[in-house]
C-alpha positions in Angstrom: 4.8 -8.5 -8.1 6.3 -9.3 -11.4 9.7 -8.3 -12.5 8.1 -7.0 -15.7 5.9 -4.6 -13.8 8.8 -3.3 -11.8 10.9 -2.7 -14.9 8.2 -0.7 -16.7 9.1 3.0 -16.3 6.8 4.5 -18.8 7.3 8.1 -20.1 9.5 10.4 -18.2 6.7 12.9 -18.0 3.0 12.5 -18.3 0.9 15.6 -18.0 -2.3 13.7 -17.2 -0.6 11.9 -14.3 1.1 15.1 -13.1 -2.2 17.0 -13.0 -3.8 14.2 -11.0 -0.8 14.2 -8.6 -0.9 17.9 -8.2 -4.6 17.5 -7.1 -3.3 15.9 -3.9 -1.5 19.2 -3.1 -4.7 21.3 -3.3 -5.7 20.9 0.3 -2.3 22.2 1.3 -2.1 25.1 -1.2 -1.1 27.5 1.6 1.9 25.4 2.5 2.9 25.0 -1.2 2.6 28.7 -1.8 4.9 29.4 1.2 7.4 26.9 -0.1 7.4 28.4 -3.5 7.8 31.9 -2.1 10.7 30.7 0.1 12.5 29.0 -2.8 12.0 32.1 -5.0 13.4 34.3 -2.3 16.3 31.8 -1.7 17.1 31.9 -5.5 17.1 35.7 -5.5 19.5 35.8 -2.5 21.8 33.4 -4.3 22.4 36.1 -6.8 23.5 38.7 -4.2 26.9 37.5 -2.9 28.8 37.8 -6.2 27.5 41.3 -6.7 28.6 42.3 -3.3 32.1 40.8 -4.1 32.2 43.0 -7.2 31.3 46.1 -5.3 34.0 45.4 -2.6 36.7 44.8 -5.2 35.8 47.7 -7.6 34.7 50.4 -5.1 35.7 50.0 -1.5 39.2 48.3 -1.6 40.7 50.8 -4.1 39.3 53.7 -2.0 40.4 52.1 1.3 36.9 52.6 2.7 36.8 50.4 5.8 33.4 51.6 6.9 32.0 50.7 3.5 33.7 47.3 3.7 32.1 46.7 7.1 28.7 47.5 5.8 29.1 45.2 2.8 30.4 42.4 5.0 27.4 42.8 7.3 25.1 42.7 4.3 26.9 39.6 3.0 26.4 37.9 6.3 22.8 38.9 6.5 22.2 37.5 3.0 23.7 34.2 4.0 21.6 34.0 7.1 18.4 35.0 5.3 19.2 32.4 2.6 19.5 29.7 5.3 16.2 30.7 6.8 14.4 30.6 3.5 15.9 27.3 2.6 14.8 25.9 6.0 11.3 27.2 5.4 11.1 25.7 2.0 12.5 22.3 3.1 10.2 22.2 6.2 7.0 23.1 4.3 7.6 20.6 1.4 8.7 17.8 3.7 5.7 18.2 6.0 3.4 18.6 3.0 4.9 15.4 1.5 4.1 13.5 4.7 0.5 14.8 4.6 0.1 13.8 1.0 1.5 10.4 1.7 -0.9 10.0 4.6 -3.9 10.9 2.3 -2.8 8.7 -0.5 -2.2 5.7 1.6 -5.6 6.1 3.3 -7.3 6.4 -0.1 -5.5 3.3 -1.4 -6.3 1.4 1.8 -10.0 2.4 1.7 -10.2 1.3 -2.0 -8.5 -2.0 -1.2 -11.1 -2.7 1.5 -14.0 -2.0 -1.0 -12.6 -4.1 -3.8 -14.3 -7.4 -4.1 -12.8 -10.8 -3.3 -12.2 -11.6 -7.0 -9.6 -8.8 -7.2 -7.8 -9.9 -4.1 -7.8 -13.5 -5.3 -6.0 -12.5 -8.5 -3.5 -10.0 -7.2 -0.5 -11.0 -5.0 -0.3 -9.4 -1.6 3.3 -8.3 -2.2 2.2 -6.3 -5.3 -0.5 -4.5 -3.3 1.9 -3.8 -0.4 4.3 -2.2 -2.9 1.6 0.2 -4.0 1.0 1.3 -0.4 4.7 1.5 0.6 7.4 1.9 -2.1 5.3 3.6 -4.8 3.9 6.1 -2.3 7.4 6.8 -1.0 8.6 7.5 -4.6 5.8 10.1 -5.1 6.7 11.7 -1.8 10.3 12.2 -3.0 8.9 13.9 -6.1 6.9 16.4 -3.9 9.7 17.0 -1.3 12.8 17.1 -3.4 11.8 16.9 -7.0 9.1 19.3 -8.3 9.8 22.4 -6.1 13.6 21.8 -6.3 13.4 21.8 -10.2 11.4 25.0 -10.1 14.0 26.6 -7.9 16.8 25.4 -10.2 15.1 26.9 -13.2 14.6 30.2 -11.4 18.2 30.2 -10.3 19.4 29.4 -13.8 17.4 32.1 -15.5 18.4 34.6 -12.8 22.1 33.9 -13.2 21.9 34.1 -17.0 20.1 37.4 -16.7 22.8 38.9 -14.4 25.6 37.6 -16.6 24.1 39.3 -19.7 23.6 42.5 -17.7 27.2 42.6 -16.5 28.9 41.7 -19.8 27.4 39.9 -22.8 30.8 38.8 -24.1 31.7 36.8 -21.0 28.1 35.6 -20.8 28.5 34.2 -24.3 31.6 32.3 -23.2 29.6 30.6 -20.4 26.7 29.8 -22.7 29.1 28.3 -25.3 29.9 25.5 -22.9 26.2 24.6 -22.3 26.0 22.2 -25.3 28.7 20.1 -23.6 26.6 20.0 -20.5 23.6 18.9 -22.6 25.6 16.0 -24.2 26.8 14.9 -20.8 23.3 15.1 -19.2 21.7 13.2 -22.1 24.3 10.4 -21.8 23.7 10.3 -18.1 19.9 10.2 -18.5 19.9 7.4 -21.0 22.3 5.1 -19.1 20.9 5.8 -15.7 17.4 5.1 -16.9 18.4 1.7 -18.1 20.4 1.1 -14.9 17.4 2.2 -12.8 15.2 -0.4 -14.7 17.8 -3.1 -14.1 18.0 -2.4 -10.4 14.2 -2.5 -10.0 14.1 -5.8 -11.8 16.8 -7.2 -9.5 15.0 -6.0 -6.4 11.8 -7.6 -7.6 13.7 -10.9 -8.1 15.2 -10.7 -4.6 11.8 -10.0 -3.0 10.1 -12.8 -4.9 12.9 -15.3 -4.0 12.9 -14.4 -0.3 9.1 -14.4 0.0 8.9 -17.9 -1.6 11.8 -19.4 0.4 10.9 -17.9 3.8 7.3 -19.0 3.4 8.4 -22.5 2.5 11.3 -22.8 5.0 9.9 -26.1 6.4 10.2 -27.6 2.9 13.7 -26.2 2.4 14.8 -27.8 5.7 13.0 -31.1 5.0 14.6 -31.7 1.6 17.9 -30.2 2.4 17.8 -27.4 -0.1 19.8 -24.9 2.1 23.0 -25.2 0.0 21.3 -24.9 -3.3 19.1 -22.0 -2.2 22.2 -20.3 -0.8 23.8 -20.5 -4.2 20.7 -19.4 -6.0 20.4 -16.3 -3.7 24.1 -15.6 -4.1 23.6 -15.4 -7.8 20.5 -13.1 -7.5 22.1 -10.9 -4.9 25.3 -10.6 -7.0 23.3 -9.4 -10.0 21.6 -6.8 -7.8 25.0 -5.7 -6.4 26.4 -5.4 -10.0 23.4 -3.4 -11.2 23.9 -0.9 -8.3 27.6 -0.7 -8.9 26.9 0.1 -12.6 24.5 2.8 -11.5 27.1 4.3 -9.2 29.6 4.3 -12.1 27.3 6.6 -14.1 27.0 9.0 -11.2 30.7 8.9 -10.6 31.3 10.0 -14.3 28.4 12.5 -14.4 29.3 14.8 -11.6 33.1 15.1 -12.4 32.1 15.7 -16.0 29.9 18.6 -14.9 32.8 20.0 -12.8 35.1 19.6 -15.8 32.8 21.6 -18.1 32.5 24.2 -15.3 36.3 24.4 -15.0 36.5 24.9 -18.8 34.0 27.7 -18.6 36.1 29.3 -15.8 39.2 28.9 -17.8 37.7 30.7 -20.8 36.5 33.5 -18.4 39.9 33.9 -16.9 41.7 33.8 -20.3 39.5 36.3 -22.1 38.5 38.3 -19.0 42.0 39.0 -17.8 42.9 40.5 -21.2 39.8 42.7 -21.0 40.7 43.8 -17.5 44.2 44.7 -18.7 42.6 46.7 -21.5 40.3 48.4 -19.0 37.4 46.9 -20.9 36.3 45.0 -17.8 36.7 45.6 -14.1 38.5 43.1 -11.8 35.4 42.9 -9.6 33.2 42.0 -12.6 35.7 39.2 -13.6 35.7 37.8 -10.1 31.8 38.0 -9.9 31.7 36.2 -13.3 33.8 33.4 -12.0 31.5 32.9 -9.0 28.4 33.0 -11.2 29.8 30.5 -13.6 30.3 28.0 -10.8 26.7 28.5 -9.7 25.4 28.4 -13.2 26.2 24.7 -13.7 24.9 23.5 -10.4 21.2 23.8 -11.2 21.8 22.0 -14.5 23.4 19.0 -12.7 20.6 19.0 -10.1 17.9 19.0 -12.8 19.6 16.1 -14.6 19.8 14.1 -11.4 16.1 14.9 -10.6 15.1 13.3 -14.0 15.2 9.8 -12.4 13.0 11.1 -9.5 10.4 12.4 -12.0 10.6 9.2 -14.1 10.2 6.9 -11.1 7.3 9.1 -9.8 5.5 8.8 -13.2 5.8 5.0 -13.1 4.7 4.7 -9.5 1.8 7.1 -10.0 0.6 5.1 -13.0 0.6 1.9 -10.9 -1.2 3.6 -8.0 -3.8 5.3 -10.2 -4.3 2.0 -12.0 -5.1 0.4 -8.7 -7.4 3.3 -7.6 -9.2 3.2 -11.0 -10.0 -0.5 -10.6 -13.8 -0.6 -10.4 -15.6 -1.9 -7.4 -18.1 -4.5 -8.6 -19.7 -5.6 -5.3 -21.6 -2.5 -4.1 -24.4 -1.7 -1.8 -27.5 -0.6 -3.7 -28.4 3.1 -3.5 -31.8 2.3 -1.9 -31.1 -1.0 0.0 -34.0 -3.3 1.0 -34.1 -5.1 4.4 -34.6 -8.8 4.8 -38.0 -9.4 6.3 -38.5 -12.1 8.9 -40.2 -15.3 7.8 -42.0 -17.8 9.8 -39.6 -19.5 12.2 -39.9 -22.1 14.9 -39.8 -20.9 18.4 -36.3 -20.7 19.8 -36.9 -23.5 22.2 -37.8 -25.9 19.4 -35.3 -28.4 18.3 -33.5 -27.4 15.1 -34.7 -29.0 11.9 -32.3 -31.2 9.9 -34.5 -32.1 7.0 -32.6 -33.1 3.9 -33.1 -31.0 0.7 -34.0 -32.5 -2.6 -31.0 -33.7 -4.6 -32.9 -33.1 -7.8 -32.4 -29.4 -7.3 -28.6 -29.8 -7.8 -26.6 -29.8 -11.0 -24.6 -33.1 -11.4 -21.6 -31.0 -12.6 -21.5 -29.1 -9.4 -22.2 -31.3 -6.4 -22.9 -34.9 -5.8 -26.5 -36.3 -5.5 -26.0 -36.3 -1.7 -24.7 -32.8 -1.8 -27.2 -31.4 0.7 -27.8 -33.6 3.7 -28.7 -33.2 7.3 -25.8 -32.2 9.6 -24.2 -35.1 11.5 -25.9 -35.5 14.9 -24.0 -34.0 17.8 -25.5 -36.2 20.4 -22.5 -38.5 20.3 -20.4 -35.7 21.8 -20.2 -35.9 25.6 -22.3 -33.3 27.4 -20.6 -30.0 27.8 -18.9 -29.3 31.1 -19.5 -25.6 30.7 -21.5 -24.1 33.6 -25.0 -23.0 32.6 -24.2 -19.4 33.5 -21.4 -19.3 30.9 -23.7 -20.3 28.0 -25.6 -17.4 26.5 -29.3 -17.9 26.2 -30.4 -19.1 22.8 -31.3 -16.3 20.4 -34.4 -16.4 18.3 -34.1 -18.7 15.3 -32.6 -17.3 12.1 -34.2 -14.0 11.2 -35.3 -15.2 7.7 -35.3 -18.1 5.3 -32.3 -18.4 2.8 -33.0 -19.5 -0.7 -30.9 -20.2 -3.8 -33.0 -19.9 -6.9 -31.4 -21.2 -10.2 -28.0 -19.9 -9.2 -25.2 -20.3 -11.8 -21.6 -19.1 -11.2 -18.1 -19.6 -12.4 -14.8 -18.0 -11.5 -13.8 -18.1 -15.1 -16.1 -17.3 -18.0 -17.7 -20.3 -19.6 -16.4 -22.6 -16.8 -19.3 -22.7 -14.3 -18.6 -24.1 -10.8 -22.3 -24.0 -9.9 -25.1 -24.5 -12.5 -28.7 -23.9 -11.9 -28.5 -24.6 -8.1 -31.7 -24.2 -6.1 -32.5 -25.0 -2.4 -34.1 -23.4 0.6 -32.9 -23.2 4.2 -35.6 -22.5 6.8 -34.9 -20.4 9.9 -33.2 -22.5 12.6 -32.5 -25.4 10.2 -29.1 -27.2 10.2 -27.9 -28.1 6.7 -24.8 -29.9 5.6 -23.3 -29.6 2.1 -21.3 -32.6 1.0 -19.2 -32.8 -2.2 -15.8 -33.6 -3.6 -13.0 -31.0 -3.5 -13.8 -28.3 -6.1 -17.5 -29.1 -6.3 -18.5 -25.6 -5.1 -19.2 -25.8 -1.4 -17.0 -22.8 -0.5 -18.3 -21.0 -3.6 -21.9 -21.3 -2.2 -20.6 -19.6 1.0 -18.8 -16.9 -1.0 -22.0 -16.2 -3.0 -24.2 -16.2 0.2 -22.0 -13.5 1.8 -21.8 -11.7 -1.5 -18.0 -11.9 -1.8 -19.0 -12.7 -5.4 -22.2 -12.0 -7.4 -24.1 -14.7 -9.1 -24.0 -14.8 -12.9 -27.6 -16.2 -13.2 -30.4 -16.7 -10.8 -30.6 -15.1 -7.4 -30.0 -15.6 -3.6 -32.6 -14.3 -1.2 -32.8 -13.8 2.5 -36.4 -13.4 3.7 -37.5 -13.0 0.1 -35.1 -10.1 -0.6 -32.4 -10.5 -3.2 -29.0 -10.1 -1.4 -28.0 -7.7 -4.2 -30.7 -5.3 -2.9 -29.4 -5.3 0.6 -26.7 -3.1 1.9 -23.4 -5.0 2.4 -23.1 -4.2 6.1 -26.7 -5.3 6.8 -26.2 -8.5 4.8 -23.0 -9.5 6.4 -24.3 -8.7 9.9 -26.5 -11.8 9.5 -23.6 -14.2 9.4 -20.9 -15.6 11.6 -18.3 -17.5 9.5 -15.9 -20.2 10.8 -13.4 -21.3 8.2 -10.9 -24.2 8.1 -8.0 -21.7 7.9 -8.7 -19.3 10.7 -7.3 -15.8 10.3 -6.0 -14.2 13.4 -4.5 -10.7 13.6 -1.5 -9.4 15.5 -2.8 -8.2 18.9 -4.2 -10.0 21.9 -6.5 -13.0 22.4 -9.4 -10.7 23.5 -8.8 -8.4 20.6 -9.1 -11.3 18.2 -12.4 -12.3 19.7 -14.1 -8.9 19.6 -12.3 -7.5 16.5 -12.6 -4.0 17.7 -16.4 -4.2 18.3 -17.0 -1.7 21.1 -20.3 -3.4 22.0 -18.5 -6.6 23.1 -17.1 -5.9 26.5 -14.5 -8.0 28.4 -17.3 -9.9 30.2 -18.9 -10.9 26.9 -15.5 -12.0 25.6 -15.0 -14.1 28.7 -18.4 -15.7 28.5 -17.9 -16.6 24.8 -14.5 -18.2 25.5 -15.8 -20.3 28.3 -18.8 -21.4 26.3 -16.7 -22.9 23.5 -14.0 -24.4 25.9 -11.4 -21.8 24.8 -11.0 -20.4 28.3 -9.0 -23.4 29.5 -6.0 -22.9 27.1 -6.3 -19.1 27.2 -5.9 -19.1 31.0 -2.7 -21.0 30.6 -1.2 -18.4 28.4 1.0 -15.6 29.9 -1.4 -12.7 30.3 -4.6 -14.7 29.7 -7.0 -12.7 27.5 -4.3 -10.1 27.1 -1.7 -12.6 25.8 -0.1 -11.4 22.6 -1.0 -13.2 19.3 1.6 -13.4 16.6 1.0 -12.8 13.0 -1.8 -15.2 11.7 -1.7 -16.8 15.2 1.6 -18.5 14.5 2.2 -19.5 18.1 -1.2 -21.2 18.5 -2.3 -24.7 17.3 -4.9 -25.2 14.6 -7.4 -26.4 17.2 -6.8 -23.4 19.5 -7.3 -21.0 16.5 -10.6 -22.9 15.7 -11.8 -22.4 19.3 -11.0 -18.7 19.1 -12.9 -18.5 15.8 -15.9 -20.1 17.5 -15.7 -17.8 20.4 -15.6 -14.9 18.0 -18.8 -16.2 16.3 -20.6 -16.6 19.6 -19.5 -13.1 20.8 -20.9 -11.4 17.7 -24.2 -13.3 18.1 -25.2 -13.5 14.5 -28.4 -15.3 13.5 -26.8 -17.5 10.8 -23.7 -19.6 11.4 -21.6 -20.8 8.4 -19.0 -23.5 8.9 -16.6 -24.3 6.1 -14.7 -27.5 7.1 -14.2 -26.1 10.6 -13.2 -29.4 12.1 -10.7 -30.6 9.5 -6.9 -30.9 10.1 -7.2 -31.3 13.9 -6.7 -34.2 16.3 -9.6 -36.3 17.7 -9.6 -34.8 21.2 -9.6 -31.2 19.9 -12.4 -32.2 17.4 -14.5 -33.4 20.3 -14.0 -30.1 22.1 -14.9 -28.2 18.9 -18.0 -30.3 18.2 -19.2 -29.7 21.8 -18.5 -26.0 21.3 -20.4 -26.1 18.0 -23.5 -27.4 19.9 -23.3 -24.2 22.0 -22.8 -21.9 19.1 -25.5 -23.4 16.9 -28.3 -23.1 19.5 -31.1 -21.1 18.0 -29.2 -20.3 14.8 -29.5 -21.3 11.2 -26.4 -23.3 10.5 
């Protein structure tokens, strides 16, 4: 994520964004209605205790009516208990609703991220997308749980207290209102400075995250070149800036709340000064004066709360803008509304030896691949015969379901900078084809286009004569097993990384696939065997072991077309021999 993005706060309130946010509350309208009813009831009950105090002082104490005092005391206690119950109901309903909304929002974001094409993921850092799913959703949850409904309750309480004050004595009410401009000035000062402080803190957090992600990922380089001391000093500087920004933010809070208390005390002083004189002149009862003092203390509390909630609202607007910007990102790679199916083409019987005929180099653009770009795969006969027992090797499936053809394909990741230009070739079912070219010549790009991670900009790719853009994405990708140089393993178990949650692949099938590609030998040495835990991205496994697991995965899924992208690079010779022997097993009867 960029520091600039984290600094951008946008407008404090955006009606369009708020309407869209409120839409996530609609499925839980009953809960929200209960919360609103509870907070209205709680606000009404907050008006009762000062009135009861007035009644006690003006009516029951002068008359010495103990029974009346007992009744008022019981009513006072009942009001407090009921107020507690309503506050609990409001808090419970909104907190639980906030969790439900967070769940829905995160599922929607995750679903959208899965549907976005590879071009989007290549251009957006993982950290930024993680922030959308975590931090930004948490900020919106805070708006729902302690922001919007709380502000509504504060407004209701403020209006209610002002109404009661005017009803009791408009002169004292005017004294209270006269101090409101001071509150407005203090709140405006607080809002402006805290907004800037909030932006600074966000920027410092972004710098800390970026620094730590970069340094932890490259810790081997840090150790190798002895950068520990310099990186410590650099982090000390960044961390110190973050600390200072937070301290500055705390300073504004430390000034704001005592300032509110000071204005509240000024209001109380005016009430006591003028009210006492009116009590002595019998123009005001003592009970009314005491009630006014209690109401004046409660009058400024909602104002302070609403000022504090301003940051919550502002942060929620910024977070929602980023989230909705992500959700509004269009999905370019889509299944057609009426998908076609790839029809089978003529194929050699599965028992026939796979073809390795070279393709015409004239079909290739010189700017993309070398003249020898498409050549027969290197023979595997040089690899010693497999020691895998025949029972462990699955029977060869029928040769590839359909022919694959590139017809005048042009593509570039950047506009006007084609990586492939007018590429044409055909791969028959069961044929083994090797693509040879310099780094950056477009070999991986051909794989990405074939699996439709990207769409061609000109020409077309067909399977069995059907354009891949006319096939549903699940149907298209079910044709392929992909083995990459950089194998991605998920946190879980060995068996889980072979079957990838596919319920149709049982434990026996996982075992057969592992044995067939020589992975069972090292798996059995692991504590737990197939149930052995796998760390994030397979950090505890060697490159060769991860490649063997990837081949076992390809064999277990039993796809008709096998795609290898430098699957034997960056490994030692002995492991390469094992992998090449495993490849012979995996390629049997498959287009490769």
